[in-house]
N, C-alpha and C positions, 0 to 999 in steps of 0.2 A: 504494499500501500503507499502510496506516494503522499504529500501534502502534508500538512500541519496538522495533527490530529490531539488535539484536547479535549480530555476528558473535563466534567462539571458536574457536581453533586452526584457523582457515582455511576454518571452515565458517560459509553465512551461509544464515539460514533461507530457506526459499524456499516461495512462496507465489501458488496458484492465483489467477490474474485473476480469477475469477467470486467471492471466496473473500472474505469479510467479518470485518476483525481492528478490532474496536474500536479508540479512539484510545489506551487506556489500555494495552493488553494489552500482554505482555513476552513474544519470543520470541528465543530463545538458541542459538547455535548450530548443529547438526543436528537441524534440525525441516524437517518439510514437512509442508504443506496443503493437502487435496485441493479439486478442485471445489466452488463451493459450500457450504463448509463456512465453521460460522461460530465465530469467537474472541470471547468477548464478553467486556465490561466488567471490569476487573482480574484476568483469568486471565493466567497464569507457566505458560510453556512453556521449560523450563530443559534444554537438551538439548547439556549439558557433557560428556558420556560418549558413550555409543553413543544415537543418535539417539531422533527422537519423530516419529512419525507421524498425522498427522490425515487418515480417508478421505474421501471426496465425500459431501457432504449431512451430514456431522456435526456438531453443534453441543458447544460447551464453555462451559456457561453461568458467568454471574459468579461471581470469586472463587477458581474452581478452579484448582490446582495442578498442573502433570505434571512428573517430571522421573523420572531413568534411575539407574539403579545402578551403579557403579563398576568391576563386576565384571562389566559388559559385559550386562546386560540392559537393552534398550531399553522402551521403551513406543510400544505401538499398537494405537492404536483406529483400530478398521474403519470401512464405510460406512454411513451411516444411524443413526449411533449417537446416542443423548442421554445428558449428560453433567450433569447437574444443578448448582446453586448450590453453591459451597465445597466442591465435590468433590478428594479428594486422591487422584491415581492415580502410584503407583510402581513403574515398572520392571515393568510389569504388560500386558497382552492383554486390550484389549476388542472382541470380535467383531462383524461386521454385525450390525445390527438391534439388539443390547442397547441396555440402559437403566439408567444407571446412575442413582440417586434422591440428591438432595440429600444435603450434608455427609456424605456417604459416603468411606469410606477403601479404596482395592484395593491388595494391597502387594505386595513382590519374589516375582515369579514365578507371581500369581496369575492366571487365566485365567475373561474372563467369556466362555462359550460364546454364538455366531449366538444371538438371540432369548432369551438370557436376561435375568434382573433383579436388580439390588441394591437393597434397598429404601432408603428415606431413612436413612441413620443409621447405617448397617449398615458393619461392620469386615471385610473379607474377607482373611481374616491369609494369610502367605505361603506360596505352592504349591498354595494350594485352587483348585478347576474349580469353579464355579456352570455348570452343564450345561445344556445347551439345553433350554428349555420349564419352568426353575425359578427361582422368587422365594425371594432368600435375603435374611433381617433378621436381626437384633442383633448384639452384639459377644460373643463373637467369630461372623461371622454364620454361618445355618445354615439347610439348606434350611426353607421355610415352607409354601410348597405349589407344586404346579403351575399353569402360566401356562395361561390364557384365549384363547381367540379374540379375545375383545372386549379384552384384555391387549394382544396383537400389533395391534389396528387402533389402540389407542391411542398404540402406539409409533409406528406411521407417522403417524398424525394428529400428532404434536408433531414429528416429523422433520422432516416438511414444513411445517410451521408454522413451523420456526426458519431455514427455507431461505427462505421469504415474509415473514419479518419481516425479517431481515437485507438483503434487497432494498431495503424502505423505508426503509434509511438513506443519507443524501447522503453518500458519502464518496468519494474519490478512485479509491480502487480499482473504486467499483461503475460510477463514470461511464466508467472504461477498458475496463470489461467490456463496456459498452453499445454 
C-alpha cells in the first residue's frame, strides 16, 4: 500500500489489494477503498468522524479532498464513479456510475444519484439531490439538462480508463495484487 496511511481513534484505513493509492495521497481514520479504485496524487480522505467509503473501480483524481461531518454524516462514493481533479466532497453521497467534474463541490447531505453528473466548477449545496440522468451546473448548482446515452458512454469509458491507467503505475500494492 502506498500513500500516507494515518490511524485515528482506533480506525486504520482499509484498502483493497487491487486499489491504486498514489504515493502522496493521504488516508486518515475510518476510510475504506474498494477493488480497482484509484486515489490519485495529492488526494486527502479524512475519515476522522464517521467514515468514508469509495467503491470498486472509482477514481478520485488529483487534489481532491473528501471529509465527513461531525454530526454523523459520512461520505460515500459508489462504484464506477469518476471524481475530477480538485473536487471537494463533504459529508455527501455519490452513487454508482455518477460523474463529478473538476473543481466542483458537493456539500453536506447532498446526493448525486446513479448516472447523474455535476459539471466542472459547480457547487451542489447542502441536502440537494442531483437526480439520475441530470446534469447540474453553476453556483449554486441547478439542473442544466438531461444526460444522453453518449454522456453515459463517456462516463463508462473514463472510469474504465482510470482502472487501466492505475495498473500502469509500478507501486508496491500493484505488485502485491499481481
